[in-house]
C-alpha positions in Angstrom: -20.1 25.9 69.1 -18.1 27.8 66.5 -15.0 25.9 67.5 -16.7 22.5 67.2 -18.2 23.6 63.8 -14.7 24.5 62.5 -13.4 21.2 63.8 -16.1 19.3 62.0 -15.6 21.2 58.7 -11.8 20.6 58.9 -12.5 16.9 59.4 -14.8 16.7 56.4 -12.3 18.6 54.3 -9.5 16.2 55.3 -11.7 13.2 54.4 -12.5 14.7 51.0 -8.8 15.3 50.3 -8.2 11.6 50.9 -11.3 10.4 49.1 -11.2 12.5 46.0 -8.2 10.9 44.4 -9.9 7.5 44.8 -13.3 8.6 43.5 -12.0 10.9 40.8 -11.0 9.5 37.4 -7.9 11.6 37.4 -4.9 9.9 38.9 -2.0 12.1 37.8 -1.4 15.6 36.6 -0.3 16.7 33.1 2.2 14.1 31.8 3.4 16.4 29.0 6.6 18.3 29.5 6.5 22.0 28.5 2.8 21.7 27.5 2.5 25.4 26.7 5.7 25.6 24.6 7.1 28.2 27.0 10.5 26.8 27.5 13.2 26.7 24.8 14.0 28.7 21.7 11.8 29.8 18.8 12.5 26.8 16.7 13.2 24.2 19.3 10.9 24.2 22.3 12.1 21.9 25.1 10.9 18.3 25.0 9.2 18.7 21.5 10.5 17.6 18.1 9.5 18.4 14.6 8.0 15.8 12.3 7.2 16.6 8.6 5.7 14.5 5.9 7.1 16.9 3.2 9.9 19.0 4.6 11.5 22.2 3.4 10.6 25.8 3.9 8.6 25.7 0.6 6.4 23.0 2.0 5.7 24.1 5.5 7.0 25.6 8.8 6.9 24.8 12.5 7.7 27.5 14.9 7.1 29.1 18.3 5.6 32.7 18.5 4.3 35.1 21.1 1.7 37.0 19.0 -1.2 34.6 19.5 -1.4 32.7 22.8 -4.1 31.0 24.9 -2.1 31.5 28.1 1.4 32.4 29.0 3.7 34.1 26.6 4.2 31.5 23.8 2.3 29.1 21.5 3.2 26.6 18.8 2.5 27.4 15.1 2.2 25.1 12.2 1.9 26.4 8.6 1.4 24.0 5.7 2.3 26.1 2.7 1.5 23.2 0.4 -0.8 20.1 1.2 1.2 18.6 4.0 1.1 16.9 7.4 3.3 18.7 10.0 3.4 18.2 13.7 5.2 18.9 17.0 5.7 15.5 18.7 6.5 14.4 22.2 6.8 10.8 23.5 5.2 9.9 26.9 5.9 7.0 29.1 2.7 5.0 29.6 1.2 2.1 31.5 -0.3 -0.8 29.5 -4.1 -1.1 29.3 -4.6 2.4 30.7 -6.9 5.3 29.9 -5.7 8.8 29.1 -7.5 12.1 28.6 -5.8 14.1 25.8 -6.7 17.7 25.3 -5.6 21.1 24.2 -6.4 24.5 22.7 -6.3 25.2 19.0 -6.8 28.3 16.9 -7.1 27.9 13.2 -6.1 30.8 11.0 -7.0 29.2 7.6 -7.2 25.8 5.9 -7.5 24.8 2.2 -8.3 21.4 0.8 -10.2 18.3 1.9 -7.6 16.9 4.3 -7.8 16.5 8.1 -7.7 19.8 10.0 -5.8 20.8 13.1 -5.8 18.1 15.7 -4.0 16.6 18.7 -2.7 13.5 17.1 -1.9 10.1 18.7 1.3 9.2 16.8 0.8 6.2 14.5 -3.0 6.2 14.9 -4.8 7.0 11.6 -7.8 8.7 13.0 -10.7 8.7 15.5 -9.6 11.8 17.4 -11.3 15.2 16.7 -10.0 17.8 14.4 -11.1 21.3 13.4 -10.7 23.3 10.2 -12.3 26.6 11.4 -12.4 28.1 14.9 -13.9 31.4 13.8 -10.8 33.3 15.0 -11.1 32.0 18.5 -9.3 29.4 20.6 -11.2 26.1 20.6 -10.8 23.3 23.2 -10.4 19.7 21.9 -10.5 16.6 24.0 -10.7 12.8 23.6 -10.0 9.6 25.6 -7.4 7.1 24.5 -6.4 3.7 25.7 -3.0 2.0 25.6 -2.5 -1.6 24.3 -1.8 -4.6 26.6 1.9 -4.4 26.1 2.3 -0.7 25.3 4.8 1.3 27.5 4.8 4.6 25.6 2.9 6.6 23.0 3.5 9.8 21.0 1.4 13.0 21.1 1.5 15.6 18.4 0.2 19.0 17.8 -0.7 18.4 14.2 -2.1 20.0 11.0 -3.2 17.3 8.5 -3.4 13.6 8.9 -1.7 10.4 7.8 -4.1 9.8 5.0 -5.1 13.4 4.2 -2.8 16.3 3.6 -4.0 19.9 3.9 -2.9 23.5 3.5 -3.3 26.1 6.2 -2.1 27.6 9.5 -3.0 26.9 13.1 -1.8 27.7 16.7 -1.6 25.2 19.5 -1.3 25.9 23.3 -1.8 24.3 26.7 -1.8 20.7 25.6 -2.5 18.1 28.2 -2.2 14.3 28.7 -3.7 13.0 32.0 -3.9 9.4 33.2 -7.4 8.2 34.2 -8.3 5.4 36.5 -11.3 4.7 34.3 -12.9 6.1 31.2 -15.8 8.5 31.7 -19.2 6.8 31.3 -20.4 6.8 27.7 -17.1 8.1 26.4 -15.8 7.0 23.0 -12.4 5.5 23.5 -9.8 5.2 20.7 -6.7 3.1 20.8 -3.3 4.7 21.4 -1.7 1.6 20.0 -1.2 2.0 16.2 -1.6 -1.8 15.7 -4.7 -2.2 17.9 -8.4 -2.0 17.3 -10.1 0.9 19.2 -11.7 -0.2 22.5 -14.6 1.2 24.5 -14.8 1.9 28.2 -16.0 -1.6 28.9 -12.8 -3.1 27.5 -14.6 -4.5 24.5 -13.7 -4.2 20.8 -15.4 -1.3 19.2 -16.0 -0.4 15.6 -13.4 1.7 13.9 -14.3 5.4 13.9 -15.4 5.1 10.3 -17.0 1.8 9.6 -15.6 0.2 6.5 -18.0 -2.1 4.6 -16.5 -4.8 2.4 -19.8 -5.4 0.4 -18.8 -3.5 -2.8 -15.3 -5.1 -2.8 -16.7 -8.6 -2.4 -19.3 -8.0 -5.1 -16.6 -6.9 -7.6 -14.5 -10.0 -6.6 -17.5 -12.2 -7.3 -18.2 -10.6 -10.7 -14.6 -11.0 -11.8 -14.6 -14.6 -10.7 -17.7 -15.2 -12.8 -16.1 -13.4 -15.7 -13.0 -15.6 -15.3 -15.1 -18.8 -15.1 -17.0 -18.0 -18.3 -13.8 -17.4 -20.2 -12.1 -20.4 -18.8 -15.0 -23.0 -19.2 -16.9 -21.6 -22.2 -15.0 -19.1 -24.4 -11.6 -20.8 -24.3 -13.3 -24.1 -25.3 -15.4 -22.5 -28.1 -13.9 -23.4 -31.5 -16.0 -20.8 -33.2 -14.8 -17.9 -30.9 -11.2 -19.1 -30.8 -10.8 -19.4 -34.5 -12.0 -16.1 -35.8 -10.0 -14.3 -38.6 -6.9 -12.4 -37.4 -8.4 -9.0 -38.4 -11.4 -9.7 -36.2 -9.2 -10.1 -33.1 -7.3 -6.9 -34.0 -10.5 -5.0 -34.2 -11.7 -6.5 -30.8 -8.4 -5.7 -29.2 -8.6 -2.0 -30.3 -12.2 -1.8 -28.9 -11.1 -3.5 -25.6 -8.2 -1.2 -25.1 -10.4 1.8 -25.8 -13.1 0.6 -23.3 -10.4 -0.2 -20.7 -9.0 3.4 -21.1 -12.4 5.0 -20.8 -13.1 2.9 -17.7 -9.8 3.9 -16.1 -10.4 7.6 -16.9 -13.8 7.4 -15.2 -12.4 5.6 -12.1 -9.5 8.1 -12.0 -11.9 11.0 -11.9 -14.5 9.5 -9.6 -12.7 7.1 -7.2 -11.1 8.5 -4.1 -7.5 7.5 -4.5 -4.9 7.6 -1.7 -4.5 11.3 -1.5 -1.3 11.0 0.6 0.5 9.4 -2.3 -1.1 11.6 -4.9 -0.2 14.8 -3.0 3.3 13.6 -2.5 3.7 12.9 -6.2 2.3 16.4 -7.0 4.7 18.0 -4.5 7.7 16.1 -5.9 6.9 17.1 -9.4 6.5 20.8 -8.5 9.8 20.6 -6.5 11.5 19.3 -9.6 10.1 22.3 -11.6 11.0 24.8 -8.9 14.5 23.6 -7.9 15.6 21.1 -10.5 17.1 17.7 -9.8 20.3 19.0 -8.2 18.5 20.3 -5.1 15.7 17.7 -5.0 17.2 15.4 -2.4 18.2 18.1 0.1 18.8 17.0 3.6 15.6 17.0 5.7 13.3 16.7 2.7 11.2 13.5 2.5 11.6 11.7 -0.8 11.8 7.9 -0.7 11.7 7.3 -4.5 14.8 6.9 -6.6 15.2 9.4 -9.5 13.6 7.3 -12.2 10.0 8.2 -11.7 10.8 11.8 -10.8 11.5 12.5 -14.5 7.9 11.5 -15.2 6.6 13.7 -12.3 8.6 16.6 -13.7 6.9 16.3 -17.1 3.5 16.0 -15.5 4.0 19.1 -13.5 5.0 21.0 -16.6 1.8 19.8 -18.3 -0.2 20.8 -15.2 1.2 24.3 -15.5 0.4 24.6 -19.2 -3.3 23.6 -18.6 -3.6 25.4 -15.3 -5.1 22.5 -13.3 -6.0 23.7 -9.8 -4.6 21.7 -6.9 -7.0 19.0 -5.8 -9.0 19.1 -9.0 -10.1 16.0 -10.9 -8.0 17.0 -13.8 -4.9 17.2 -11.7 -5.5 13.8 -10.1 -6.2 12.2 -13.5 -3.1 13.7 -15.0 -0.8 12.2 -12.3 -2.6 8.8 -12.6 -2.1 8.8 -16.4 1.4 7.1 -16.5 0.0 4.1 -14.6 -3.2 4.0 -16.6 -1.3 4.0 -19.9 1.1 1.5 -18.5 -1.8 -0.9 -17.8 -2.8 -0.7 -21.5 0.8 -1.3 -22.6 1.1 -4.4 -20.4 -2.2 -5.7 -21.8 -0.8 -5.3 -25.3 2.3 -7.2 -24.3 0.2 -10.0 -23.1 -1.7 -10.2 -26.4 1.5 -10.1 -28.5 3.4 -12.8 -26.6 0.4 -15.2 -26.1 -0.7 -14.8 -29.7 2.5 -16.4 -30.9 2.3 -19.3 -28.5 -1.4 -19.9 -27.9 -3.2 -18.3 -30.8 -5.1 -15.0 -31.1 -8.3 -16.3 -29.5 -6.7 -17.3 -26.2 -4.4 -14.2 -26.4 -7.5 -11.9 -26.6 -9.1 -13.6 -23.6 -6.0 -13.3 -21.5 -5.7 -9.6 -22.4 -9.3 -9.1 -21.2 -8.5 -10.8 -17.9 -5.7 -8.4 -17.3 -7.3 -5.1 -18.6 -10.5 -5.6 -16.6 -8.8 -7.1 -13.6 -9.9 -5.3 -10.4 -6.4 -5.8 -8.9 -5.0 -3.8 -11.8 -7.8 -1.2 -11.8 -7.6 -0.4 -8.1 -3.8 0.0 -8.2 -3.5 2.5 -11.0 -6.8 4.2 -11.8 -8.1 4.3 -8.1 -5.0 4.4 -5.8 -2.9 6.3 -8.3 0.3 4.3 -7.8 3.1 3.8 -10.4 3.5 0.0 -10.1 2.4 -0.7 -13.7 4.9 1.8 -15.0 7.7 0.1 -13.1 6.4 -3.3 -14.1 6.9 -2.6 -17.8 10.7 -2.4 -17.4 10.8 -5.3 -15.0 8.7 -7.6 -17.2 10.7 -6.7 -20.3 13.9 -7.4 -18.4 12.7 -10.9 -17.4 11.5 -11.5 -20.9 14.9 -10.5 -22.2 16.5 -13.1 -19.9 14.0 -15.7 -21.0 14.8 -15.0 -24.7 18.6 -14.9 -24.0 18.8 -11.2 -24.8 21.1 -10.7 -21.9 22.4 -7.2 -22.6 18.9 -5.8 -23.2 17.8 -7.6 -20.0 20.5 -5.9 -17.9 19.7 -2.4 -19.3 16.0 -2.8 -18.6 16.7 -4.1 -15.1 18.8 -1.1 -14.4 16.0 1.2 -15.4 13.5 -0.8 -13.3 15.8 -0.4 -10.3 16.1 3.3 -10.9 12.3 3.5 -10.7 11.6 1.3 -7.7 14.1 -0.4 -5.4 11.8 -3.4 -5.2 13.3 -4.5 -8.5 16.3 -5.8 -6.5 14.1 -8.7 -5.3 14.2 -10.1 -8.8 18.0 -10.0 -9.1 18.4 -13.8 -9.0 16.4 -14.2 -12.2 19.0 -12.4 -14.2 22.0 -13.8 -12.4 20.9 -17.4 -12.9 20.2 -16.8 -16.6 23.7 -15.4 -17.1 25.3 -18.2 -15.1 23.4 -21.1 -16.8 24.4 -19.9 -20.3 27.9 -18.8 -19.2 27.1 -15.4 -20.8 30.1 -13.7 -19.2 30.7 -11.4 -22.2 27.1 -10.3 -22.3 27.1 -9.9 -18.5 30.1 -7.5 -18.8 28.4 -5.4 -21.6 25.1 -5.5 -19.8 26.6 -4.3 -16.5 28.6 -1.6 -18.4 25.6 -0.3 -20.3 23.1 -0.8 -17.4 25.2 0.9 -14.8 26.1 3.6 -17.3 22.5 4.5 -18.1 21.7 4.2 -14.4 24.5 6.6 -13.5 23.7 9.0 -16.3 20.1 9.4 -15.2 21.0 9.6 -11.5 23.9 12.0 -11.9 21.8 15.3 -12.2 20.4 14.5 -8.7 23.6 13.6 -6.9 26.5 15.3 -8.8 26.7 18.0 -6.2 24.6 16.2 -3.6 26.8 13.4 -2.2 27.7 11.7 -5.4 27.8 7.9 -5.4 27.6 7.9 -1.6 24.5 10.0 -1.6 22.9 7.7 -4.1 23.8 4.6 -2.1 22.5 6.2 1.1 19.1 7.0 -0.7 18.7 3.3 -1.5 19.8 2.2 2.0 17.3 4.5 3.7 14.5 3.5 1.3 15.1 -0.2 1.8 15.3 0.2 5.6 12.2 2.4 5.9 9.0 1.2 7.5 10.6 -1.1 10.1 7.4 -3.1 10.9 6.3 -6.7 10.5 3.7 -5.9 7.9 2.8 -2.5 6.4 -0.9 -3.4 5.6 0.2 -6.6 3.7 -2.2 -9.4 4.4 0.4 -12.1 4.9 1.8 -14.4 7.6 2.4 -11.5 10.1 -1.2 -10.4 9.9 -1.9 -13.7 11.6 0.8 -13.7 14.2 0.5 -10.1 15.7 -1.3 -6.9 14.7 0.2 -5.4 11.5 2.6 -2.6 12.0 4.3 -4.5 14.9 7.9 -3.4 15.6 10.6 -5.5 14.0 12.1 -5.9 17.5 9.1 -7.9 18.8 9.4 -11.6 18.9 7.4 -14.4 17.3 8.3 -18.0 18.3 11.3 -16.7 20.2 12.8 -14.9 17.2 12.4 -11.2 16.4 10.6 -10.1 13.2 13.8 -8.5 12.0 15.5 -11.9 12.0 12.4 -13.6 10.5 12.7 -11.1 7.6 16.3 -12.1 6.9 15.5 -15.8 7.2 12.7 -15.6 4.6 14.8 -13.6 2.2 17.2 -16.5 2.2 14.2 -18.9 1.8 13.1 -17.0 -1.3 16.5 -17.2 -2.8 16.7 -20.9 -1.9 13.4 -21.5 -3.7 14.7 -19.7 -6.7 17.9 -21.7 -6.7 15.9 -25.0 -6.5 13.7 -24.4 -9.5 16.5 -22.7 -11.5 19.1 -25.4 -11.0 16.7 -28.4 -10.9 16.3 -30.4 -14.2 16.8 -28.4 -17.4 19.0 -25.4 -16.4 19.1 -24.0 -19.9 15.4 -23.7 -20.1 15.0 -20.0 -19.3 11.3 -19.9 -20.0 10.9 -20.7 -16.3 12.3 -17.2 -15.6 8.8 -15.9 -15.2 8.0 -18.6 -12.6 11.2 -17.9 -10.7 10.4 -14.2 -10.6 6.9 -14.9 -9.4 8.2 -17.4 -6.7 10.6 -14.7 -5.4 8.0 -12.0 -5.0 5.3 -14.3 -3.6 7.6 -15.8 -1.0 9.0 -12.4 0.0 5.5 -10.9 0.2 3.8 -13.7 2.1 6.7 -14.5 4.5 8.9 -11.4 4.5 8.7 -8.4 6.7 8.1 -4.7 5.8 5.8 -5.6 3.0 3.3 -3.0 1.8 -0.2 -4.0 0.5 0.8 -3.4 -3.2 4.1 -5.4 -3.3 2.3 -8.6 -4.6 1.2 -6.8 -7.7 4.0 -8.1 -10.0 2.9 -11.7 -9.2 -0.4 -11.1 -11.1 1.2 -10.5 -14.5 4.1 -12.9 -13.9 1.6 -15.6 -13.2 -0.1 -14.8 -16.6 3.3 -14.9 -18.4 4.2 -18.2 -16.6 1.0 -19.7 -18.0 1.8 -18.5 -21.5 5.3 -19.9 -21.3 4.3 -23.3 -19.7 0.7 -23.7 -21.0 -0.2 -25.3 -17.7 -3.8 -24.3 -16.9 -3.2 -24.4 -13.2 -1.3 -21.1 -13.5 -4.5 -19.5 -14.7 -6.2 -20.7 -11.5 -3.3 -19.2 -9.6 -3.7 -16.0 -11.5 -7.3 -15.8 -10.4 -6.3 -16.4 -6.8 -3.5 -13.8 -6.7 -5.8 -11.3 -8.5 -8.5 -11.6 -5.9 -6.2 -11.5 -2.8 -4.2 -8.6 -4.2 -7.4 -6.7 -5.1 -8.9 -7.3 -1.6 -5.7 -6.3 0.1 -5.3 -3.1 -1.8 -9.0 -2.1 -2.0 -9.6 -2.8 1.7 -6.5 -1.0 2.8 -7.3 2.0 0.6 -10.8 2.2 2.0 -9.5 2.2 5.5 -6.8 4.7 4.8 -9.3 7.1 3.3 -11.3 6.6 6.5 -8.3 7.6 8.6 -7.4 4.2 10.0 -5.3 1.1 9.2 -7.0 -2.3 8.7 -7.4 -4.3 11.9 -7.3 -8.0 12.4 -10.8 -8.7 11.2 -12.3 -11.5 9.1 -11.4 -10.1 5.7 -7.7 -9.6 6.7 -7.4 -13.1 8.3 -9.1 -15.0 5.5 -7.1 -13.1 2.8 -3.9 -13.8 4.7 -4.7 -17.5 5.0 -5.6 -17.5 1.2 -2.2 -16.0 0.4 -0.4 -18.7 2.4 -2.4 -21.4 0.6 -1.7 -19.8 -2.8 2.0 -19.8 -1.9 2.0 -23.6 -1.2 -0.1 -24.3 -4.3 2.3 -22.3 -6.4 5.3 -24.3 -5.1 3.5 -27.5 -5.8 2.6 -26.5 -9.4 6.1 -25.4 -10.0 7.5 -28.7 -8.7 5.1 -30.7 -10.9 5.8 -28.6 -14.0 9.5 -27.8 -13.8 10.8 -30.9 -12.0 8.4 -33.7 -12.9 7.4 -32.3 -16.3 3.7 -32.7 -15.7 1.9 -30.1 -17.7 -1.9 -29.8 -17.8 -3.1 -27.7 -20.7 -6.5 -26.1 -21.2 -9.2 -28.6 -22.1 -9.6 -28.9 -25.9 -12.8 -27.8 -27.6 -15.4 -30.5 -27.4 -15.5 -33.1 -30.2 -18.6 -33.8 -32.2 -19.2 -36.9 -30.1 -18.9 -34.9 -26.9 -21.3 -32.3 -28.2 -23.8 -35.1 -29.2 -23.5 -36.6 -25.7 -24.1 -33.2 -24.1 -27.2 -32.6 -26.4 -28.5 -36.0 -25.5 -28.2 -35.2 -21.8 -30.2 -32.0 -22.3 -32.9 -33.9 -24.2 -33.1 -36.5 -21.4 -33.6 -33.8 -18.8 -36.5 -32.1 -20.7 -38.3 -35.3 -22.0 -41.6 -35.9 -20.2 -41.5 -38.5 -17.5 -43.5 -41.7 -17.9 -45.5 -43.5 -15.2 -46.8 -47.0 -15.7 -45.8 -46.9 -19.4 -47.9 -43.8 -20.0 -47.0 -40.2 -20.1 -47.8 -38.2 -17.0 -50.5 -35.6 -17.5 
């Protein structure tokens, strides 16, 4: 009896051993190598690599220690000395469309700031996974379920303190991390995508909402209000003889009031709107590094800094001011201070618009155009909300193009050198200057311009590279910056948001050609478009320099690769200046279109980034991308009609007395009582 019982029990046990792998959701063991950080040296555990947003011992440290462990003899440590995002990373081979359980133990010593806490990060995924900022001195277990994309063959896992869109200070320990492949997702589990370009999916293989639902309602309402504002100015104010012909002193007074209101509005937005803290904290860290180390040690090997030296001088001065006033890190005063250069630059650009258009179009139209720029949501979200420096850079770029248009070639070259020292994106506009020099055979001015421009460029860059690689170091900085972000689209709502998910690798193919090659092709297309408009018809007419600059940036943004959401920003003001130079009203319509698509692109992306995710391929993204393609085609058509065929369509003139009488008569006809059978209806 006992023997038969043992035999039956052994049979059941053997059946269970065979059946359990089938019925269990776990198909494999831990896929991570060295999950407890036991193997390897103190600073280099086997199979793990360091990844730092802001590197350097003053910014943060990654190490292995034996004082605090969950099990075994070692654990990983991350300490963010300043707001940062540091992580230990390991890449894992994966199967497409598969589920994985990702887990581990975390002990948080301290955190400071509003950023994401300690987490087990899926590399390239903005959020959705759990994080913790306080474990009460104990080890805490974290776990979530992830799913790979349909073509995904690997993904990265990181022991992380901070997030892609939120930096944080603090210290945390990590131990016993695990990645296990599942045959299916547990019932009711929330599943996030492990593919940085994909939308999160649930266990039923259906698209799910992003972890933080982003509503476009406010953004669409602001777009509608600006459209109404534009329509009123375009159809009523610009055609009002009374408003357009006020005395000059009246416009000067109105301009002062408008600039004052625009400044107050920007200060309010700067204090209340959640900007992109990743950029803001990076600017603050760079400025403090300039104060602490000076320019000579700023670009040390291993330290993340993808800006040329130009704007670093501004950040240095802002950090000195912050020290004088004692602004606390993360305070509204600190954020506003570092947004001020862009805010003031907005106002300067608005004044430029007024001054240039007043001479050509009259003070009335000039004031209206200034209002359209100062209260443009695309401009407000870029500077006062996001906190970026595009307006500051645009001052030098715009003055450089204006110098070329006015045949002030030496001045143009010097300003172009300064623009390039601030942002490498200025190089996109190089053909504008080269064509202007060539058409007027301004070889002498070209020589002086190159001499002065390169001299000033070198003088300002020298403190950073004199003992840090010299000219080679400077060239390598620009090469690394221009080659960074090797993706089809970096949240730019353009052609590649329609072909594949954004953030697709440049080595992926579309229509049999890799995105990398498509990027080169469309750079050549942008130059070819510039050549066509520059060399067609009147070559000596340099007033079309604004249009050529606009055509270059629009073609590169809409059709080029590696574009960020903000790179279309110069097109907004260049479209305005193109209208001023040509007087063709269709450029105002184009200005409205670019303003709306740029605002939606930046605002929608900013909202997603602050929610910890990148925008997916939803309706807003698709419609905006299609709109940008349509605006590109419309721009090329208008350019052909204006600069090749000479067909200019000015703003409608104010109504004549006869037209006013006809309009009044129509109004009277509409309100006159109707008659029936020859008698008035009662």
